[in-house]
C-alpha positions as CSV (number, residue, x, y, z in Angstrom):
1,M,-10.1,-13.4,41.3
2,T,-7.1,-15.9,42.0
3,Y,-3.2,-14.9,41.3
4,R,-3.7,-18.2,38.4
5,D,-6.6,-15.4,37.1
6,D,-4.2,-12.8,37.3
7,K,-1.4,-14.6,35.4
8,Q,-3.5,-16.3,32.9
9,D,-4.7,-12.3,31.9
10,A,-1.6,-11.2,31.9
11,R,-0.2,-13.8,29.1
12,K,-3.4,-12.9,27.4
13,S,-3.2,-8.6,27.5
14,A,0.8,-9.7,26.8
15,P,2.1,-9.5,23.0
16,D,3.1,-12.6,21.3
17,A,7.1,-12.8,21.3
18,G,8.6,-11.5,18.6
19,V,5.5,-9.5,17.3
20,P,7.3,-5.5,17.6
21,E,4.5,-3.1,18.9
22,V,4.7,-0.3,16.2
23,Y,5.8,0.0,12.9
24,D,9.4,0.6,11.8
25,P,11.5,2.7,10.7
26,V,11.7,0.8,6.7
27,A,8.2,-0.1,6.7
28,K,6.8,3.9,7.3
29,T,9.6,4.8,4.6
30,L,8.3,1.9,2.1
31,H,4.5,3.0,3.3
32,W,5.0,6.4,2.3
33,G,7.2,6.8,-0.4
34,M,4.9,4.1,-1.8
35,A,1.6,6.0,-1.2
36,L,3.2,9.2,-2.4
37,A,4.0,7.4,-5.6
38,M,1.2,6.0,-6.3
39,G,-1.0,8.9,-6.9
40,A,1.7,10.2,-8.7
41,M,0.9,7.5,-10.9
42,V,-2.6,8.1,-10.9
43,C,-2.2,11.3,-11.8
44,L,0.5,11.1,-14.3
45,G,-1.8,8.3,-15.8
46,L,-4.9,10.5,-16.2
47,Y,-2.7,12.8,-17.6
48,M,-1.2,10.7,-20.0
49,Q,-4.6,9.5,-21.7
50,A,-5.4,13.0,-22.4
51,Q,-2.4,14.2,-23.8
52,P,-2.0,14.4,-27.9
53,V,0.5,11.5,-29.6
54,S,3.9,12.6,-29.9
55,M,6.9,11.8,-28.4
56,A,6.7,14.1,-25.6
57,T,4.0,11.9,-24.9
58,F,6.1,8.9,-26.0
59,H,8.7,9.5,-22.9
60,L,5.9,10.5,-20.3
61,F,4.3,7.0,-21.2
62,D,8.2,5.1,-20.6
63,F,8.8,7.1,-18.1
64,H,5.1,6.1,-16.1
65,K,6.8,2.3,-17.4
66,A,9.6,2.1,-15.5
67,L,8.4,4.3,-12.2
68,G,5.2,1.1,-11.9
69,L,8.1,-1.6,-13.2
70,T,10.4,0.5,-9.5
71,L,7.2,0.0,-7.5
72,L,6.9,-3.6,-8.5
73,V,9.9,-3.7,-7.0
74,L,9.3,-2.2,-3.8
75,A,6.0,-3.7,-3.3
76,V,7.6,-7.1,-3.0
77,L,10.3,-5.7,-1.3
78,R,7.7,-4.4,1.5
79,L,5.6,-7.5,1.7
80,A,9.1,-9.7,2.1
81,W,10.0,-7.0,5.2
82,R,6.4,-7.5,6.9
83,R,6.7,-11.2,6.2
84,F,10.3,-11.7,7.8
85,H,10.3,-9.0,10.6
86,G,7.0,-8.7,11.0
87,A,4.5,-6.2,11.8
88,P,2.1,-4.9,14.6
89,P,-1.0,-6.8,15.0
90,M,-4.1,-5.4,13.8
91,L,-6.0,-3.8,17.4
92,T,-9.6,-4.5,16.7
93,E,-11.0,-3.9,20.2
94,G,-14.6,-2.1,19.0
95,T,-14.6,-3.8,15.7
96,K,-17.3,-6.0,14.6
97,P,-16.9,-9.0,12.6
98,W,-17.9,-7.9,9.5
99,E,-15.5,-4.7,10.0
100,L,-12.7,-6.8,10.7
101,A,-13.5,-8.9,7.6
102,L,-14.2,-5.4,5.2
103,A,-10.7,-4.6,6.8
104,K,-8.7,-7.8,5.8
105,L,-9.8,-8.0,2.7
106,V,-8.4,-4.1,2.2
107,H,-5.6,-5.0,3.3
108,V,-5.3,-8.5,0.7
109,L,-6.7,-6.0,-2.3
110,L,-4.0,-3.7,-1.0
111,Y,-1.4,-5.8,-1.2
112,G,-2.3,-8.3,-4.0
113,L,-3.2,-5.4,-6.4
114,M,0.1,-3.4,-5.5
115,I,2.2,-6.2,-7.7
116,A,-0.7,-7.0,-10.0
117,I,-1.6,-3.5,-11.5
118,P,2.3,-3.5,-12.6
119,I,2.4,-6.2,-14.0
120,I,-0.1,-6.2,-15.9
121,G,0.9,-2.3,-17.1
122,W,4.1,-4.4,-18.7
123,L,2.4,-7.0,-20.5
124,G,0.2,-4.1,-22.2
125,A,3.1,-2.6,-22.8
126,S,4.6,-5.7,-24.2
127,A,2.4,-5.5,-26.4
128,S,2.1,-2.7,-28.0
129,G,5.1,-3.1,-29.6
130,L,6.8,0.0,-28.6
131,P,11.1,0.2,-27.0
132,M,10.8,0.3,-23.2
133,T,13.5,1.9,-21.4
134,Y,14.0,2.0,-17.7
135,F,14.4,6.1,-17.0
136,G,16.6,6.0,-20.4
137,L,19.4,3.9,-18.7
138,A,18.4,0.2,-19.9
139,P,16.4,-1.6,-22.1
140,I,12.9,-2.7,-20.5
141,P,12.4,-6.0,-22.0
142,A,8.4,-7.6,-23.7
143,I,7.9,-10.2,-21.9
144,V,4.7,-11.2,-24.5
145,G,5.1,-11.0,-28.2
146,A,2.9,-7.6,-30.2
147,S,-0.8,-8.5,-30.5
148,E,-3.0,-5.3,-30.4
149,S,-6.2,-7.2,-29.3
150,F,-4.0,-8.5,-26.0
151,Q,-2.8,-4.5,-25.7
152,D,-6.1,-3.5,-25.9
153,L,-7.3,-6.6,-23.3
154,A,-4.4,-5.7,-20.9
155,F,-4.8,-1.9,-20.9
156,S,-8.4,-2.2,-20.0
157,L,-7.6,-4.7,-17.3
158,H,-4.4,-1.8,-15.8
159,R,-7.6,0.9,-15.9
160,Y,-10.6,-1.5,-14.1
161,A,-7.2,-2.5,-11.6
162,V,-5.9,1.0,-10.8
163,W,-9.7,2.4,-10.2
164,L,-10.2,-0.9,-7.5
165,L,-7.0,-0.4,-5.9
166,I,-8.3,4.0,-5.1
167,L,-11.2,2.1,-4.2
168,A,-9.1,0.0,-1.6
169,V,-6.5,3.1,-0.5
170,G,-9.9,4.9,0.3
171,L,-11.3,2.4,2.3
172,H,-8.3,1.8,3.7
173,V,-7.7,5.6,4.6
174,A,-11.1,5.9,6.3
175,G,-10.4,2.5,8.8
176,A,-7.8,4.2,9.5
177,L,-9.6,7.8,10.4
178,K,-12.3,5.7,12.3
179,R,-9.9,4.2,14.7
180,H,-8.7,7.3,15.1
181,L,-10.8,9.9,15.7
182,K,-14.1,7.3,17.3
183,V,-12.2,4.6,19.0
184,G,-8.6,6.9,19.7
185,D,-6.0,3.8,19.5
186,E,-2.7,4.1,18.6
187,T,-3.7,2.4,15.3
188,L,-2.5,5.8,13.1
189,Y,-0.1,6.4,15.3
190,R,1.4,3.7,14.8
191,M,2.9,4.6,11.4
192,L,3.2,8.4,11.0
193,P,7.1,9.0,11.0
194,F,6.9,10.6,14.6
195,G,3.5,8.6,15.4
196,M,4.5,7.2,19.1
197,A,6.0,10.5,20.1
198,L,2.6,12.1,18.8
199,S,0.4,9.8,20.8
200,G,2.5,9.6,24.1
201,R,2.4,13.7,24.3
202,R,-1.6,13.8,23.8
203,N,-1.8,11.0,27.1
204,A,0.1,13.3,28.9
205,V,-2.2,16.5,27.9
206,A,-5.2,13.8,28.8
207,E,-4.1,12.2,31.6
208,K,-3.3,15.9,33.3
209,K,-6.8,17.1,32.4
210,S,-8.1,14.0,34.0
């Protein structure tokens, strides 16, 4: 191999200028915080549907709406942070073309649904004609007029979108676990709170054993 070949290989393996190699603390906080909140929202939604009509149930729905709007704002902030701060490049070693295409589709679905689901829910809640408040602190404005048919349509779309989100999250988790357990790369470690430290310790132990 010539000196020129060595330089070309070094350029190919070096990260692009300005592209981070790991996720930063803000991205990690938004990722895990939103993951926990979305899980709580799904559980709360299933619980509310099984409850009889009462003031207690109304307050649960009101809390659900307020938390949904909070997640909408956080999703927009998360996209903006990713856009302006950047994100590590996807690790693709050992990835088949269809797996790469599926990973990209799931990624788009996750971000799209995190924004679409609360908006659809807001539309349905507005169409119900019932008052909405942001955790009891301020009224939430209706964005459409009262309409029972539109309310039913919006809430149906809301439910389907939530199940699609659950499917996308499942595929996302399965992909991360596959990269971690089968391929053994840094995909999962880069998003864990102390992931890279754990990865370094793992590599050090592996080197000692070898």
